[in-house]
N, C-alpha and C positions, 0 to 999 in steps of 0.2 A: 665735699672731698671726692674728687675721680677716681674711678678704677686704678687708673696708672697714672699716678701724680709725680713721679719721679724716675731719673734717667736709669737709676739700677733697678728700678721695678721693671722696666721695658727692656734692660738686657737681660734680666731673670726670665721672662717671660718669652722673650727670644730664643734663648739658650733652651728654654723646655720645649719651646715648639719644634726647634729642629731634631731635639732627641726624640719628639713623639714622631717625626716625619718616617720614623723605620718601617711601620707597619701599614704606612699608605698604599704601597700597591696591593697590599692583601684586601683593605677595604675597597680598592678600586675593583678588584677582581671580584670579590664578594658582590659588589654592585652591577657588575656585567653579569654574573650567574642570576641574582634577584631579579632584572630585567628581564632576560632571557626565559629563565623558568617561570617567572610569574605571568609573563604573557603568553606563553606555551600551554599553561595550567589554567589559564582561562576559559580553555575549550572544556574541562572537566567540571565547570561549575554547574553548567546544565545537566549533566551526568549523573549527580550527586543523587536524584530522585530513583534512579536505577537500583541504588544499593541500598536503599531506606529500608528499614523494618520496624512497623508502626502497630502491631499486634502484640498483646500484653503475655502472651508466651514466650515470645522471645527474649523478652526480657528478663525472665527467671532463670536460676542458675538449674544446672542438673540436679541439683539436690531437693528442690522445692518438691513439696509433694503433690501439686498438680502436674509439674513434669513428669516426673518419675509414673504418674496415671498416663499422663497424654502419649509415653514411649510405649507403654503396655499395650494402651488400648490400640496403637497404630496398627499393632499385630493381627487384631481383629476386623480391621478395615483395610478394604482393598485401597483406599486413598485417604488421606487427613483432609476434612475439610472443615469451611466454615459456614454453619448454619445462617440462613437468612429467609426471608419470604418475600414475595412480591403480593401486593395488597390490591384488590381491586374493588371499587367502591361505586354507589348511587345514593343519592339521597333516598331515591324511593326503592322496592324491592327490584332486584334482578330478574331480569325477564328470562323467558327460556332461551330466544337470542343472546341473550347477554352470557347465560352460563355455557352455551355452544361457543363463544366467543372465548371464553376463559378456557374452556378444554382446548379450542385452538391454540391460545395462548402457552398453555400447558406444553403442548407438543411441541411448539415452535422453541420453547426455552431449554428444552431436555436436547435438543440439538446443537447449542450453543456450545462451542469450544470452551472448556473450563470448567461446564457446570458437570457435577456427580449425576448423571443421567439416573443409575440404577438407586443412587440414594434419596432420589425425591418419591415423594408421598401423593395419595389421592386428593384432590381439591377439598378444601374446608370451605363451609358456609355458614354464615353467622345465624344466630337464631331469628333474627328480623327479616332476613333474607337480602339485607343491602351491601353486604361486604362479601368477598371471596378472598379466599387466601391460597397460595400453592407456596409449599415449602422447596426452596431452590438452596441447596447446598452448593458452595463454590469450593471448587479445588484448591487447597492451600499447599497441599505438597503430594508429589507424585512420585512413586520409586524413589522415594528419598531427597526429591529435588526441591525446595521450597518456591512457591511461586511468589514473585516480586509484587510489591504494593501497586506498581502500575499496572501489571498485567492484571490484577484481581479487581483494581477501577475499571479497566476495559473490559473484562468480563461482564461485572455487574450493569456498565452501561450497555452492552448488548442485550443483555437479560431485559433490561426495562425497554431497549426498543422493541425488542421481538415481541413485549409484552403488549406495549402500546400500538403497534401495528395490528395487532389483531383485536384488541379491547374496543375499535371504536370511540366513541365518546366517553365510555368510562373513567373515572380517574383513574389512574395507575400509580403506585407508589411502593418506594422499597422499605424492607423492616427487618427487624431482627439483627444479630450481632454482625451478618455479613453486609447488611446495608449501612448499617452504623460505622463499622470499620472503613469501608470505602468511602463514606461522607467524611470521615475523620483525614483520610489520605488525600481527598479532594479539597479539605480546606488548605493543603499545603500546592495544591495548583498555581503554578506562577510564583511560587515563592522567590524564584531567582529573579524575577523583573520587579515585581510588585514593593516588596519587601526591600531588596536592595535599593530601586529606586527612589523609594520614601526614604530611606536612611541617608543617600548621598544627598538628596534635595535639602534635608534639613540640615546637614553638616555644611553643605556649599551656603546656606544662609547666614550660618552662625559665623564661619571663617570670614565671610565677606564682611560682616558687622566686626568681628575682632581685628583683623588685618586692615581693614579700609582700604583694601588694594584689589583690583581687578582681574589681578594674575595670581598672585601667592595662593589662593586657596586650592590652585590646580595641584600643587607637587604634592600636599599631603592625602589629598584624593585620590591621584593615580596611583601614588604608593600604595595606597590602600586596598586599590583594585588589585596591584600587583599580589598583595600579601593573600588576598582571596584566591587569586588564582592557583598561588603557589600551594595554599593549605588545602584547596580541594581537590588538586591533583594526588597529594599526599594522602589524604584521607579517601581518596575515591578507590587507591589499588588497596589500601589496608581494609576497607570495609569488604572489596570486593573478594578479598583473598580470606573474609571472616576473621581477621585479625581483631576487629573492633566492630562495634554496632552502632550504625548511623540511623538516628532516627529523624523526622520532620522537624521535632524540637530542638535537636542538637543543631541541625542545620539553619534553624533560623536564629538561633542565640549564637552561632558560629559568625554571623555575616554580621550581626551588629556589635560583637564584641571586637571583632579586627577592625573595623570601622570607628570605632568609639576609642579602644583603647591606641589604634594608630595613630588617630587624630590627638591623643591625648601626648603620645610621644613627641610627636610632631611640633605640638604647640612648644613643649618645653624645650626642644633643641633649637627652634626657628626661635623662639625668644631671647636664649643665649647667644644666637648667632648675631641677632640684630644688635645685642647689647654690645659684644664684641668689636661690630663692625664700627663703633664711636671708636675704637681704641686703636684699630689695625688697619692702616691704607690698603694693605694686600687681603684680598677676600678670602684668599685658601687660608692664610695664617689665621684669619679670624674664625674660619669655621673650625681649623684644627683645634683652637683653643675653645672653641664652644662645645666641640664634639667632646673634649677631653674633660671638660667641667661637666657636661650634663649625663656622660657614659653612666657613672655611678648610680645616679640615681634612676635614671630608665633602666639600667640592667638589673637593680635591687628590685625596681618594681615589677619587671619581666617577671624574673626568676619566682617573685613572691606569688604572682598570679598564676605562673606556671607550675609551682610547687602545691599552692593551695587547690589548684585544679586536680592535680594528678593525685591528691588523697580520695578523690571520688571512685581510684581504681580499689580501694577497699570495698567498696560496696557490694552488697550481694545481688542487687539489681544488675543486669547487663546492660540497660539504658543509662543508669548512674554512671556504671564502671566505665563505660566508653564515651558517655558526655565530657570526662576529664580528658583523656588523650586527644579528643576531637578537639576542644576548646584550646587546650595547652598547645595542640599543633598549631592552631591560628594564632596563637600569642607568640610563639617562638618564631613562624615566618613572618607576623608583625614587627616583631623586632629585629629580625635580619634583614627585612627591606628599608624599615625605617631608619636604621644605623647604618646603611652602608648606599643603597640606591639614592634615599631620598638627600643625605647630607652632599654626596657628590653632585647630583645634579643641580642643587641649590648654589654649590660654590662654581661650577661650571657657567652658571646662567648669569651671576653678578648680582650687583646691589641693584640694579634697575628692577629687580621682582618684588621689593617693594614700593615701586611707584605707585602714589604720588609721595608716601611720606620715605623717600630714601634716606638711610642713614648716613651720615657724614663724619670723618674723622674729627670729632670736637671734645674727645673726654668726656662728653657729658651722659655716660650711660648709667651712673648710679641714681638709681629711683628710689634710694631709701630715704631720702629727706625732703621728698616732693610728692603730690599726687595722692589721691583719695586714700591708696592704701598705707601711705605714710601716716595720713592723720586716723586713720584706724588703727596702725601699730601705737602711735603715740595713745590714743586712748586707752588700749589695751594694757599697755604700761602703766598709767595712770591709775586704773581701776580693777588691776588684774584679779584680786580674789573675790570681789561681787561680781562679776562676769564669768569667771568660771563657774559660780556655784548657781548663778543665774541660769547657765545653758544646760548645767546637769539638771537641774529642778525641770526645766522646760522637757528636756528630753524623757525625764521619769513621767510627767504629765501626759505627754505624746503616747507612752507606753501603756499606762493604765487606763486612759482615755478609751481605747479600743481593742485592746487585747482580748477583752470578754467575747468581742463580736467575731473572733477570727475562729471559724471552723475548719478544720484541717482534717475531717473526718472522710474525705473522697468526695468525687461526684460519680454520679451515672453517666451512663453513655451519652444520654440526650443531655444533660447538663453543663457539658463539657463544651459547648456550641453557645458561643454568644449572638447567633442569629437562630433561625429555625429551619434547617435543611429538611429534604422531602422525607429522608430517611427518619427523622423525631416526629414527623408529622403521621409517617406511616407506623410507625409503632406505637403511636398513642392510640391509633385506629385499629391496629392489632389487637392492641391489650384491653379495648374497649368491648371486642366483640369474641375473643377466643381466650383459653386459658394463656395467661402472661408467661407461664413458665415454659410453655411448649417450646419445642425448637432448640432450647439450650440446657438440656437437663444435667443432672449432677452426673457424673460417671465415676462408678466405682469398680476396682478391680479386688480381687479376692481368690483365695484359693477355692477350687470349685467342688470340693468336697463339703464345704461350709457356707455355699451359696444361697441355701436354703434359708440359712439362719441371720447371713447378712440382710436378705431381703425382706424377712420378720422384723429383723431392727430397724432398717431404714424405714419400712412403710409404716412403724410407730412412731417418727420423729416429727414434731410438730414443723409445717412449712411443708411439707412432702404432701404431694396431692394423692387424695385418699380415692381418686376415680379408679375403677377398672382399668389395669395395664399400665397403672402410673409408675410401677416399680417392678422392672423385668429384664431378665438376661438379654444382651444384645441378639437381635435378630440376625439370620445369617443374610446378607445383603443382596448376594447375587441370587438365591432361592426365592427371596421376597420381589426382588425386581422381575424376574420370569413370571411369579403368579399375577403382578400388577397389569403386566402386559396381555395378560391372556385372560385376567379375570379382576378387574379393579375394584368391581363391588363386594366381592367375596372378601378382597382383603380389608376394604372399609368396616364391613360388617365383623369381620375378626378383630382388627384392631379396636371397636367401640366394647368388644366381648372382653377383653380382657389381653393377657400377655400371648404372644405367640406359643402354638405348640410345639414341643421338641425336635421336631423334626425342622423345623424352618428358625431354631436358634444356632448361634455360633457354637460350636464346639471348643471345649476347654484347649489351651495352649500352654505347655508346659505345667499343668497343674492348676492354671491361673484361668478365672473368667470374667467377663466384664458385664455389669449391670448398669442399666440407666434408671435414674429417679427422678420424677418430674416434680418440679418444684412449684408452690402455689403461687408466687411473687415472681415478678419480671426478674429474669438473670443478674441483671446489674443494680437492682434497688438494694437498699440497706437491709430490708427484709429476709431477701436471698441470703444476704452475706451472713445474717445470724443462724439462717437455716441450714448453711454449710457448716457452720460451727459445731451446731447439734448433731447433725450427721456424721461428722467425723468423730464425734465423741461416742456415739450410740455405736458405730461399726467398729472402731477401733477396740471396742469390748468386747467383740464377739471372739470367744476363744479359738487360736486355731486357725482365724480366717486370716490374718495380715491383711486386714481391708484398707485400703486406700481410697480417698476421694478427691475427683478432680473435675474437669469441665470448666466454663467459661467463667461460674460464678466462682469456682475454686481459686482460678487463678486471679482473678481479680484481689480476692481476699490474701492470695500468698504476696502478690504486689504491694498490697497496703503493708502487710508485715513486714515485708523486706524494708519498704519505705521508712517504715519507724525505726526499725532496727540499724538501718545505714545512719539516719540524722543523729542517733545517739552514740552512735560510735565515730562518725567522720568529723563532727564539729568539735569535739577535743583535739583530735590529731591535726586539725586545720590552724586551731589555734597555737598548738604547740610549734609547730613546722615554722608559721609566721614569726613567733617570739626568738626563735633562733635564728630567721634571716635576719631580723630587725638588730639582735643584739651583736650579731657579724658585722653587719654594716654600719651602726652607729657606736661600735664597741663600747657599749655600756649595757647594764641591766635594768635600770631604773625608767629611763625612757621607754623602752620596749613596752615593758608592763603598762605604761601610763598611756601608750598608744592603743594598743589593744583593748583595754579597759574603756577607752572612750569611743573605740569602732563597734565594740560590744554593745554598749550603751545606745549608740546611734541606731545598730541593727534592731535592739528591742524597742526603740521608740518607732521605727518603719514598722515592725509588725503591728504595734499598735494602731498606726495610722491605717496599715492597709485594711485589718479587721473592719475598721470603721466604713471606710471606703468601699471595701468590697460587698459589705451587707447593705449600708443604708444609702448608698449612692449609687453603686452599678448593679445593685441587685441580684448579684453571683450566689448561688445556692450555697457555697462554700469553696472551698479550697483541696486541692489533691494534698496527700500525705506527704510528697516529696517536694511540698513549697517550700515548707521554712530551710530545708539543706540547700535548695537550689538559690533561695534567698541569701542563706548565709553564707555561703563559698562565694557568689558574685560581689556581695556587698562588703563583704570582710577583706577579700581579696583585693577588690578592686578600691574600697575606700581606703585602705591603709596605704595605697599607691600616694593618694594627695598628701598625706603625713610623712610619706618617704621624701616625696619631692621638698616639702615645707623642712625637715629635717635636716637633712644633708646639706641644704643652702644655709641653715641654722648652725651647722658645725663647722661648716666653713667659715662663717662669720666671727663664729665664736672664738676661733684660734685668736684673731685680731682683736676685737672689740670687746669680749666678756660676754658669758652666757645671756645673760638679760638683754644687752644691748644688740647681740646676737640674733635672738629671738625676734626682737622688734626690725632690724633690719630684714630678716629672712623672711618676715610675714611681708614686709613693703615691697620687697624686690620681686617676690614669686606671687603675691596675692591676685593680679590680674591674670596671671598665665593659667595658673592652678585653677581659678573661679570659672574661664573660659573653658577649660579642659573638663571639667566638671560637668559644664551645660554642655558640651557636645555629647558627652558619654549619657548624661541622662536623656538628653533628645533621642539619641540614635536606640538607647533602649525602650525608650517609649513606642517608638515606631512598632514594637512587638503588637501593639494593641491592633493593628490593622488586621492580623489574620483572625480569623473568625472562631478561635480556640480560647477558652476562659484561662488555662493555664498559662500560656504566653501571655496574653493580657494582664494577667496578675503578677507573673515574673516580671514583665515591663514595667508595670505601676510601680513594684515594690523597689527595685533596682534603681529606676529614675528619680523616684523620690528620695530614697537612701542615697544617692550620690549627692543629691542637692544638699541633703541635709549634713551628709559628711563635708560638704564644700562650703557652704555657709556659716554652718555652725560650728561643726566639729573643729575643723582645719582653723577657721578663721576666728574665731571666738575661743573655745574649750582648750585646745590643744596649747595654743601661745599663752593665753591667761596663766594656764596652769603652770606649764614650763617657767614663765615670768616670774611667776609667785614662788616657785620652789627654788629656783636659781641654778647654780651650778652642780647643786645634789643631783641633779636629771640624768649627769654625765657618769654617775659612779658604775663600777669603779675605774674608770680611764682617768689618765692624767689630767683632763678637762674639769674635773669635779674639784681639783685642788687650785686651779686658776681663777681669775677673778670674775666676781659675777656679773 
């Protein structure tokens, strides 16, 4: 049976097309806008790094305890800084000439713009004499103006250049929170070219295989680049105005999401366009018909993903809260370009774009009765119950096999990298020679009249250093800086003896004081996080102190707690939103429940497989607390796409052929294009693995595997087999529930 097998059908379709020509000028106008704005916006793609924020403190809401402490402690310090170290090392003991070179380096570093020279401390030497360390605080905020990640990275590089120039043949390495933060920022260097280039290359290769045309691949890819340009421009201005927070992670995800989702939309539209070219001699009529028939599924897909991503705005973490709008803007721009510019461009170019497989008017577009997917559909129709039960068991087994290996307790700064940057090597050297907790103390703010009680309580906490001067009131930086210049030896001797005398401590401000507590363990270790929990319990209990605990470790702890809270809140909201969209789209209540249940089962299986691979294959130390939330939002929002593409076609076929036949015909007709779309999306997310960051590598693997699982098992077997077995009841309470099976 052909798509158009009667004169009446052709006349009806002709009238429908003529009626649909009304908004054609609107589509053309939007296509021109997308082309101009997307092309102009391409220049903003390279500017996104200027408005990135990659430090944990910028992720937290103002109500977080560590944020409150950061705001209070800023009053006691002339500038807000990120602590860091420069480490000098020899295998043998440092000579007098080496020590002189280190002091020369210290002087050179103090003159580097962006370094808080007043906050620098006397040089430390290890007990065995092989390592020297200079404390180098990088200015993170000066007079209320935050320093960008690019500027921090540039300052750190100038610090290292100054140190290396003076150090001779000594090994020079960065360390501390400052060095590791800059290493994290550097990991995104070349993001635009490397990540985007790899993603485009992968998609080009796949599209060449799918279309078998040397020309057609250009149109989806060029449209995706326009969408990236348009979304980059919008996001740049919003981030610059601090309406949203852009992180390196968000930017990386944005690029692959736009390319992957855009190619998905293009595949669906182009597939329907080629189908209609077999029926219509006029290519514009064919495109209008294809656009009209594809628009509901593509629109529902885009709306589902956008709404699912916007659920992240309920997050406490600013990084999660803004990832939603960042990615949603990317999807909205992609939808605009793919539904305006691309169809107009394809229609204008004509049929030859499919060369050498140019479609002709032969009324041979109905793929439901032949081809590989026709055979798969027949098999599912004959063995529906055994197949959906078997697919469900497989997914449950995958979940159970690896979920015990999935550790989401968080990662240390060093564990966040898939490679070993200099900052990690430097940190290991520093920890082996000096107190690991030095340089990033816990910061306590409390009522000044209870400062002695707070210091006493903090000093008794397990995990707080017991060395002299480990828990002290904040020094007056200006006074100590002047003393260092005139008599550095006296400062070093005083520091070894204990806390600074009262004349050198910062006076109370508004009845509050600031206290630093040195940790025994490295600031980002699990042991340090547990120490902060104990410290908070101890100082909160001091009567009348109103004590709060912040600092680098406390910030990490608050980020982790917020991640868990966000996951538990947002996942149910995403499910509810997607259910409503599916119910409205399919005008039924049973099939949306089935689709969501199958995608959630697929997500659970993906978590199990991810846990196994992360631990036993890739050797990762664990996963970030936000990993399950990110994986869920992308897998469920994107995974439901393929079910939308399938079930909208099934509903279309059901009206004429009945539910069970409609399921099989819908699967046969959409099988090839949806599988291709899944492969493209999986490949683009897998490209995230080229960046040397564990979090993105894990997200890339999970989404890539999960999308393939959705495409091959859930959409191809589980959903159609279960729907075929249940029959017309899947459409309850719509009128299709009372039609023929």
